[in-house]
C-alpha positions as CSV (number, residue, x, y, z in Angstrom):
1,M,188.6,140.4,162.2
2,G,185.4,138.3,161.9
3,S,186.4,136.9,158.6
4,F,189.8,135.9,160.0
5,I,188.1,134.0,162.9
6,S,185.8,132.3,160.4
7,L,188.7,131.3,158.2
8,L,190.6,130.0,161.3
9,I,187.6,128.0,162.4
10,I,187.3,126.5,158.9
11,I,191.0,125.6,158.8
12,L,190.8,124.1,162.3
13,G,187.8,122.1,161.4
14,F,189.5,120.7,158.3
15,I,192.6,119.8,160.3
16,I,190.5,118.0,162.9
17,F,188.6,116.2,160.2
18,C,191.9,115.1,158.6
19,A,193.3,114.0,162.0
20,I,190.2,111.9,162.7
21,F,190.3,110.3,159.3
22,F,194.0,109.5,159.6
23,F,193.4,108.0,163.1
24,V,190.6,105.8,161.9
25,S,192.6,104.7,158.9
26,V,195.6,103.8,161.0
27,S,193.6,102.0,163.7
28,D,191.7,100.0,161.0
29,A,195.0,99.0,159.4
30,K,196.4,97.9,162.8
31,V,193.3,95.8,163.5
32,R,193.5,94.2,160.0
33,E,197.2,93.5,160.4
34,K,196.7,91.9,163.9
35,S,193.9,89.7,162.6
36,T,196.0,88.7,159.6
37,L,198.9,87.7,161.8
38,E,196.5,85.7,164.0
39,I,195.3,83.8,161.0
40,L,198.8,83.1,159.8
41,K,199.8,81.8,163.3
42,S,196.7,79.6,163.5
43,L,197.4,77.8,160.2
44,P,198.7,74.2,160.4
45,K,202.5,73.9,160.5
46,N,202.6,72.0,157.2
47,I,201.2,75.0,155.2
48,T,204.0,76.6,153.3
49,D,202.1,78.3,150.5
50,K,200.3,81.3,152.0
51,W,199.7,84.8,150.9
52,V,198.1,88.0,152.4
53,V,195.6,89.3,149.9
54,R,192.8,91.8,149.4
55,Y,189.6,90.6,147.9
56,N,186.3,91.6,146.3
57,I,183.3,89.4,145.7
58,G,181.1,89.1,142.7
59,R,181.5,91.7,139.9
60,P,182.9,94.7,141.8
61,Q,185.8,95.1,139.4
62,G,183.4,95.9,136.6
63,R,181.9,98.9,138.3
64,F,182.9,102.3,136.9
65,L,182.8,104.2,140.3
66,K,184.0,102.5,143.5
67,M,184.6,103.9,146.9
68,K,187.3,101.3,147.8
69,T,189.5,99.2,145.6
70,F,188.9,96.2,147.9
71,Q,186.1,94.7,150.0
72,G,188.4,93.2,152.7
73,S,191.6,91.4,153.5
74,G,192.5,87.8,154.3
75,V,194.9,85.0,153.9
76,L,195.0,82.7,150.8
77,Y,196.7,79.3,151.3
78,I,197.0,75.9,149.8
79,D,196.2,72.7,151.7
80,Q,196.4,69.5,149.7
81,N,194.1,70.0,146.7
82,E,192.3,73.0,148.1
83,I,192.7,76.8,147.9
84,H,191.6,78.1,151.3
85,F,190.7,81.8,151.8
86,E,190.3,83.0,155.4
87,D,188.7,86.4,155.7
88,V,190.1,88.7,158.4
89,L,186.6,89.3,159.7
90,G,185.6,85.6,159.2
91,N,182.6,86.6,157.1
92,E,183.7,85.5,153.6
93,S,186.0,82.6,154.2
94,H,185.7,80.0,151.5
95,V,187.4,76.8,150.2
96,F,188.0,76.3,146.5
97,Q,188.6,72.8,145.1
98,L,191.7,73.0,143.0
99,N,190.4,70.7,140.3
100,E,186.9,72.2,140.1
101,C,187.6,76.0,140.3
102,K,188.4,78.3,137.4
103,I,191.3,80.8,137.8
104,S,191.5,83.7,135.4
105,W,193.4,87.0,135.1
106,V,191.4,90.3,135.3
107,E,193.0,93.2,133.5
108,N,191.6,96.3,135.1
109,K,191.9,99.7,133.7
110,I,188.9,101.3,135.5
111,N,189.7,104.1,138.0
112,G,193.3,103.0,138.2
113,I,192.3,100.0,140.3
114,T,194.9,97.3,140.4
115,N,194.8,94.1,138.3
116,S,193.6,91.0,140.0
117,F,192.8,87.4,139.4
118,K,189.5,85.7,139.8
119,I,188.7,82.3,141.3
120,V,185.3,80.9,140.5
121,D,183.5,77.8,141.6
122,Q,179.9,76.8,141.7
123,D,179.2,78.8,144.8
124,R,181.3,81.9,144.6
125,A,183.4,84.2,142.4
126,M,186.1,86.1,144.3
127,Y,188.7,88.6,143.0
128,F,192.1,88.7,144.7
129,Y,195.1,90.9,144.5
130,V,198.2,91.3,146.5
131,E,198.7,94.7,148.0
132,K,202.2,95.9,147.3
133,G,201.8,99.6,148.3
134,I,203.7,101.1,151.2
135,S,201.7,101.1,154.5
136,V,202.3,103.1,157.6
137,V,201.9,100.0,159.8
138,N,203.0,97.2,157.4
139,S,205.1,94.6,159.3
140,I,203.8,91.5,157.4
141,E,206.4,89.9,155.2
142,E,206.5,90.9,151.6
143,N,204.2,88.8,149.4
144,A,204.6,87.7,145.9
145,S,203.1,90.0,143.3
146,T,199.6,89.5,142.1
147,S,200.7,88.2,138.7
148,E,203.3,85.8,140.4
149,L,200.6,84.4,142.7
150,Y,198.2,84.0,139.8
151,S,200.9,82.2,137.7
152,Y,201.7,79.9,140.7
153,L,198.1,79.0,141.3
154,K,197.5,78.3,137.5
155,M,200.7,76.1,137.5
156,L,199.6,74.3,140.6
157,R,196.1,73.7,139.2
158,K,197.5,72.3,135.9
159,A,199.9,70.0,137.8
160,N,197.1,68.8,140.0
161,K,194.9,68.0,137.0
162,K,197.7,66.1,135.3
163,Q,198.3,64.1,138.5
164,T,194.6,63.3,138.8
165,K,194.4,62.1,135.2
166,T,197.5,59.9,135.7
167,I,195.9,58.3,138.8
168,E,192.7,57.5,136.8
């Protein structure tokens, strides 16, 4: 009888742990989604190119073991000749000059982490990817894929450089 009660307590403890973990995960996703929607609503009306992305800073994609596949979430958008990134928490927001930054593809086969692209300027290197997975609380419109966004930014950067050379 004592072993049955012990087993029941262990199972109950595991169920409570899973419930707390699920509750924290869902509430975190809801807060992130609400903050993302607020950023999207606050953008100037003339902004048409905008994407909801996940990001990492520095060299996190090169690590063998990672706890999370992303550091945070935010909105990437184009305004004139700049790529703006607005972090959901407001800590890592940054503006990349389209003519001065370098955009490159990062093929990632470590730990099954998704492929991403990297935008680098003199101040910062950031890895971005578009999350396409199914979410319990996902009501934000479907984004382009990571590779489509990368290709679009490369094309935009190339066109902007040609236009700059033509003006000079």
